C-alpha positions in Angstrom: 96.8 -51.7 29.7 97.8 -48.2 28.8 99.6 -45.8 31.2 96.4 -44.1 32.4 94.8 -47.5 33.2 97.9 -48.7 35.0 98.0 -45.6 37.1 94.3 -45.8 37.9 94.7 -49.5 39.0 97.7 -48.5 41.1 95.8 -45.7 42.7 93.0 -48.1 43.5 95.4 -50.4 45.3 96.9 -47.4 47.2 93.4 -46.4 48.3 92.8 -49.8 49.8 96.1 -49.6 51.6 95.5 -46.1 52.9 92.1 -47.2 54.3 93.5 -50.4 55.9 96.4 -48.7 57.6 94.7 -45.6 58.8 91.7 -47.1 60.6 91.8 -47.0 64.4 89.6 -49.4 66.3 86.8 -47.6 68.1 87.5 -49.4 71.4 90.9 -47.7 71.6 89.2 -44.3 72.0 87.3 -45.6 75.0 90.4 -47.4 76.4 92.4 -44.1 76.4 89.4 -41.9 77.4 89.7 -39.9 74.2 87.1 -37.1 73.8 86.2 -37.8 70.1 85.2 -34.6 68.4 86.2 -32.8 71.6 82.8 -33.9 73.0 82.2 -35.3 76.5 80.1 -38.4 77.0 77.0 -36.3 77.9 77.2 -34.5 74.6 78.7 -31.2 75.9 81.9 -29.8 74.4 85.2 -30.2 76.1 86.2 -26.9 77.7 89.3 -25.7 75.9 89.0 -21.9 76.2 87.1 -18.8 77.4 85.3 -16.2 75.3 83.3 -13.0 75.8 82.2 -12.9 72.1 79.1 -15.1 72.0 77.4 -17.8 73.9 74.8 -20.5 73.1 72.4 -22.1 75.6 70.0 -25.0 75.0 69.9 -27.1 78.2 71.0 -27.2 81.9 72.2 -30.1 84.0 70.7 -30.9 87.4 72.2 -33.9 89.2 73.9 -35.0 86.0 70.6 -35.1 84.2 70.3 -33.0 81.0 67.2 -30.8 81.1 66.1 -29.2 77.8 65.4 -25.4 77.9 64.4 -22.8 75.4 67.3 -21.8 73.3 69.2 -18.6 73.9 72.0 -16.9 71.9 73.9 -14.0 73.2 76.2 -11.5 71.4 78.6 -9.9 74.0 76.1 -10.8 76.7 73.0 -9.3 74.9 70.2 -11.6 73.9 69.9 -11.9 70.1 66.1 -11.6 70.4 66.5 -8.2 72.2 69.0 -7.1 69.6 66.7 -7.9 66.7 63.7 -6.4 68.5 65.7 -3.3 69.1 66.7 -2.4 65.5 63.4 -3.7 64.0 61.4 -1.4 66.3 63.5 1.5 65.1 62.9 0.5 61.4 66.6 0.1 60.5 69.0 -2.6 59.5 71.0 -4.4 62.2 74.0 -6.2 60.7 76.5 -3.3 60.9 75.5 -2.7 64.5 76.2 -6.4 65.3 79.6 -6.2 63.6 80.5 -3.3 65.8 79.1 -5.0 68.9 81.0 -8.3 68.3 84.3 -6.7 67.5 84.3 -3.9 70.1 82.2 -5.3 72.9 79.7 -2.4 73.1 76.7 -1.1 71.2 77.6 1.9 69.1 76.1 5.4 69.5 74.5 6.9 66.5 77.6 8.9 65.6 79.8 5.8 66.1 77.5 3.7 63.9 77.6 6.4 61.2 81.4 6.7 61.3 81.6 2.9 61.2 79.3 2.6 58.2 81.4 5.2 56.4 84.6 3.2 57.1 83.0 0.0 55.7 81.9 2.0 52.6 85.5 3.0 52.1 86.8 -0.5 52.5 84.2 -2.3 50.2 86.0 -1.6 46.9 88.4 -4.4 45.8 92.0 -3.6 44.9 92.7 -2.5 41.3 92.5 -5.3 38.7 91.6 -7.8 41.4 88.2 -8.6 39.9 89.6 -9.2 36.4 92.8 -11.0 37.4 91.6 -13.0 40.4 87.9 -13.6 39.8 87.0 -13.4 36.2 90.2 -15.0 34.7 90.2 -18.0 37.0 86.6 -18.9 37.7 85.6 -21.8 40.0 82.5 -24.0 40.1 82.6 -23.7 43.9 82.2 -20.2 45.4 83.6 -21.2 48.8 86.7 -22.5 47.1 87.0 -19.2 45.1 86.4 -17.1 48.3 89.1 -18.9 50.1 91.6 -18.3 47.3 90.5 -14.7 47.0 91.3 -14.1 50.7 94.8 -15.5 50.3 95.4 -13.3 47.2 94.4 -10.2 49.2 97.5 -11.0 51.3 99.6 -9.8 48.3 97.7 -6.5 48.2 98.5 -5.7 51.8 101.6 -3.6 52.6 101.9 -5.2 56.1 100.2 -8.6 55.8 102.2 -10.3 58.6 101.9 -7.4 61.2 99.8 -8.9 64.0 99.4 -5.7 66.0 95.8 -5.3 67.0 95.4 -2.1 65.0 96.6 -3.8 61.9 94.5 -7.0 62.5 91.5 -4.8 63.0 92.1 -2.9 59.8 92.5 -6.2 57.9 89.4 -7.7 59.5 87.3 -4.7 58.6 88.5 -4.7 55.0 87.7 -8.4 54.7 84.2 -8.0 56.3 83.5 -5.1 54.0 84.8 -6.9 50.9 83.2 -10.4 51.4 79.8 -9.3 49.8 81.6 -8.0 46.7 83.8 -11.1 46.4 81.0 -13.6 46.7 78.8 -11.7 44.3 81.5 -11.4 41.7 82.6 -15.0 42.2 79.1 -16.2 41.6 78.7 -14.0 38.5 81.9 -15.5 37.1 80.8 -19.0 37.8 77.3 -18.4 36.3 78.9 -16.9 33.2 81.7 -19.4 32.5 80.1 -22.6 33.7 76.3 -22.0 33.4 76.5 -19.9 30.2 74.6 -17.0 31.8 75.0 -13.3 31.0 77.8 -11.6 33.0 77.1 -8.4 34.9 79.4 -6.8 37.5 77.9 -4.1 39.7 80.2 -2.1 42.0 79.2 -1.8 45.6 77.3 1.3 46.5 78.1 3.7 49.3 75.3 4.8 51.7 73.6 1.4 51.9 74.4 -1.5 54.1 75.7 -5.1 53.6 72.3 -6.7 52.9 71.2 -4.1 50.4 74.6 -4.2 48.6 74.4 -8.0 48.3 70.9 -7.8 46.6 72.2 -4.8 44.5 75.2 -6.7 43.2 73.6 -10.1 42.7 70.6 -8.9 40.6 70.8 -7.8 37.0 68.4 -4.9 37.6 69.7 -3.9 41.0 66.2 -3.8 42.4 64.9 -5.1 45.7 62.1 -4.4 48.2 62.5 -3.2 51.7 61.1 -6.5 53.0 63.7 -8.4 51.0 66.5 -6.3 52.4 65.2 -6.5 55.9 65.0 -10.3 55.6 68.5 -10.7 54.3 69.8 -8.4 57.0 68.2 -10.6 59.6 69.8 -13.6 58.1 73.2 -11.9 58.4 72.5 -10.8 62.0 71.5 -14.3 63.3 74.4 -16.1 61.5 77.2 -13.6 62.7 78.4 -15.5 65.7 77.7 -18.8 67.6 80.3 -19.2 70.3 84.0 -20.2 70.2 83.4 -24.0 70.0 81.9 -24.3 66.6 84.3 -25.8 64.0 85.1 -22.6 62.1 85.5 -20.4 65.2 87.7 -23.0 66.8 89.7 -23.3 63.6 90.2 -19.5 63.8 91.4 -19.8 67.4 93.8 -22.7 66.5 95.4 -21.0 63.5 95.5 -17.6 65.1 97.3 -19.0 68.1 100.3 -19.9 65.9 100.9 -16.2 65.2 100.1 -16.4 61.5 98.5 -13.6 59.5 94.8 -12.7 59.3 94.4 -13.9 55.7 95.6 -17.4 56.6 93.4 -17.6 59.7 90.2 -16.5 57.9 90.9 -18.7 54.9 91.2 -21.6 57.3 87.8 -20.7 58.8 86.3 -20.6 55.3 87.7 -24.0 54.6 86.1 -25.3 57.8 82.7 -23.7 56.9 82.9 -25.2 53.4 82.6 -28.7 54.9 79.1 -30.2 54.6 79.1 -31.1 58.3 79.3 -27.4 59.2 78.2 -24.9 56.7 76.2 -26.9 54.1 73.1 -27.9 56.2 70.7 -25.5 54.5 71.7 -26.9 51.1 70.7 -30.3 52.3 67.4 -28.9 53.4 67.0 -27.4 49.9 67.7 -30.8 48.3 65.4 -32.6 50.7 62.5 -30.2 49.9 63.0 -30.8 46.2 62.9 -34.5 46.9 59.7 -34.2 48.9 58.0 -32.1 46.2 59.0 -34.7 43.6 57.6 -37.6 45.6 54.7 -36.0 47.3 52.9 -33.8 44.7 50.1 -33.1 47.2 52.5 -32.0 49.9 49.8 -29.8 51.5 48.2 -33.1 52.5 49.7 -33.5 56.0 49.0 -37.3 56.1 50.9 -38.0 52.9 53.7 -35.6 53.9 54.0 -37.4 57.3 54.1 -40.8 55.7 57.0 -39.6 53.4 58.9 -38.0 56.3 58.6 -41.4 58.1 60.2 -43.1 55.1 63.1 -40.6 55.3 63.6 -41.3 59.0 63.6 -45.1 58.3 66.3 -44.6 55.7 64.0 -45.8 52.9 64.2 -42.7 50.7 66.0 -39.4 49.9 69.7 -39.9 50.9 68.9 -42.9 53.1 70.8 -41.4 56.1 67.6 -41.2 58.3 67.9 -37.5 58.8 65.3 -34.8 58.4 67.5 -31.8 57.7 66.7 -28.6 59.4 65.5 -30.4 62.6 67.6 -30.9 65.7 70.8 -29.2 67.0 73.8 -30.2 69.0 73.1 -27.5 71.6 69.5 -26.2 71.2 66.8 -28.5 72.4 63.3 -26.9 72.9 64.0 -24.1 70.4 66.6 -22.4 68.2 66.2 -18.7 68.7 67.6 -18.0 65.2 64.9 -20.3 63.7 62.2 -18.6 65.7 63.3 -15.1 64.5 63.7 -16.2 60.9 60.4 -18.1 60.7 58.5 -15.0 61.6 60.3 -12.9 59.0 60.0 -15.7 56.4 56.2 -15.7 56.7 56.2 -11.9 56.2 58.3 -12.3 53.0 56.2 -15.3 51.9 53.1 -13.1 51.9 54.9 -10.5 49.7 56.1 -13.3 47.4 52.8 -15.2 47.2 54.6 -18.2 48.7 52.5 -18.9 51.8 51.6 -22.4 50.5 55.3 -23.3 50.4 55.9 -21.6 53.8 53.3 -24.0 55.1 55.3 -27.0 53.8 58.2 -26.0 55.9 56.0 -25.3 58.9 54.3 -28.7 58.5 57.7 -30.5 58.2 58.6 -28.9 61.5 55.4 -29.9 63.3 55.2 -33.4 61.8 58.8 -34.2 62.6 58.2 -33.4 66.2 55.1 -35.7 66.1 57.1 -38.5 64.5 59.9 -38.3 67.0 57.5 -38.5 69.9 55.8 -41.5 68.3 59.0 -43.3 67.5 61.2 -42.3 70.4 58.7 -41.5 73.2 56.8 -38.5 74.4 59.8 -37.2 76.4 61.9 -36.7 73.3 62.7 -33.0 72.6 63.5 -31.7 69.1 62.9 -28.4 67.3 63.6 -26.7 64.0 67.1 -25.2 63.6 67.9 -22.1 61.6 68.7 -24.1 58.5 65.1 -25.3 58.0 64.0 -21.8 57.1 67.2 -20.1 55.8 67.3 -21.9 52.5 63.6 -21.2 51.9 64.3 -17.5 52.6 67.2 -17.4 50.1 65.0 -19.1 47.5 62.3 -16.5 47.9 65.1 -13.8 47.6 66.1 -15.5 44.3 69.5 -16.2 45.7 71.0 -19.3 44.0 72.0 -22.3 46.1 75.6 -21.7 45.1 75.6 -18.6 47.4 73.9 -20.2 50.5 77.2 -21.1 52.3 79.1 -18.1 51.0 76.4 -15.9 52.5 76.9 -17.8 55.8 80.6 -16.9 55.6 79.8 -13.3 54.8 78.0 -13.1 58.1 80.2 -15.4 60.2 83.4 -13.6 59.3 82.4 -11.1 61.9 82.6 -13.7 64.6 85.8 -15.2 63.2 87.5 -11.8 63.3 86.3 -11.1 66.9 87.6 -14.5 68.0 90.9 -13.9 66.3 91.4 -10.6 68.1 90.3 -12.2 71.4 92.7 -15.1 71.0 95.7 -12.8 70.3 94.9 -10.3 73.1 94.0 -12.8 75.8 95.8 -16.1 75.2 99.4 -16.0 73.7 99.9 -19.8 74.0 99.8 -21.8 70.8 97.0 -24.4 70.9 98.6 -27.8 70.9 96.4 -30.7 72.2 97.8 -34.2 72.6 97.5 -37.2 70.3 98.5 -40.6 71.7 100.4 -43.0 69.4 99.1 -46.5 69.6 101.4 -48.0 67.0 103.6 -50.9 68.0 107.3 -50.5 67.4 108.5 -52.1 64.2 111.9 -52.8 62.6 113.1 -51.1 59.4 113.3 -53.6 56.5 115.9 -53.1 53.8 114.3 -52.5 50.4 115.6 -55.8 48.9 113.9 -57.8 51.6 110.4 -56.3 51.2 107.7 -58.3 49.6 
């Protein structure tokens, strides 16, 4: 065996050892009443903090019985459906208004919104040579990985990176919020050019237009987009901006911020959390599932054939064999996900413009047939509904946004919530978050090296 083969074999043995000596028996968690995943036995989250940023509701408890309800999402106490209805009725974009609301706890006046948009315009431009040195010279196949590294490099371009006064944190937060669209657009162009052999184009962010329009402007070679396209992407940004303090990336922001570290480290940690497939990658799984369905059910408009194939997915007979219909069900929402309801309506409007109504019907049929299947398999009382991921990937596909940007777009929206939670953590709760872990190891004696076998 050569050196490489010897090292590979040694690593294989170390892997077996690592798996063997790091596995805790499930019964110990019950024995010591450990709340695995910080979840109670009834599925609710363990209460570890308070927040005024956002709240999520999908059920109530009466006499310890969980009762499903229509889903509700609130930003600073205001129903997301009312927010969306408000700015859509006035024929304007809503993401910048939501940024203001989540960070400052109030809706802006027209003057405040104008001044805020001007501030974001000023902050969108990246530092000198950042694009060339950080993004183009060191491309990455994974945009989330590249986004995380870009955030940490911005620390070096800040004169006071470790100043955690609220004024400085706010300035850092606004700059990151403003720059995320530019960073993810350029990181994708770099990846597409160096790894996918596509033409490279770098469009600077434009002043006088909002986040959604800038993303479409910077990611398209011809810079062109329709009003419906921009409105749809703006809605995606609005409904993904915040989801309470208990989701994994928001909680990561609270935990890391509680240590007193800098904004760049805290937001990079949140991005690392969102990169995980259990958190931010669900719409990519929906996308892959749809491709699989189209490949195996050519006549996917035939509801009977589609239902038969969905049943095979549930039985773990096909696709990834995990028994999940991605885009259906949620940890909190039961009867409905308000984000999915809002996006479904806009998705249909965009589908008409894109001549994609037939494909829209595929998603709609998956939603309806999955509900039927769950009732047939698990009983009439079972409650399940579409979540936002069922339609978000389809919307991005209609917008010609590549799958590489699905999760980075999520981050571009959710950084608003992360920054709001960071400020709230530092202002309201100065204690470092430090939960307990119980050691269950037996005491052992140290063995001298020459006696080990």
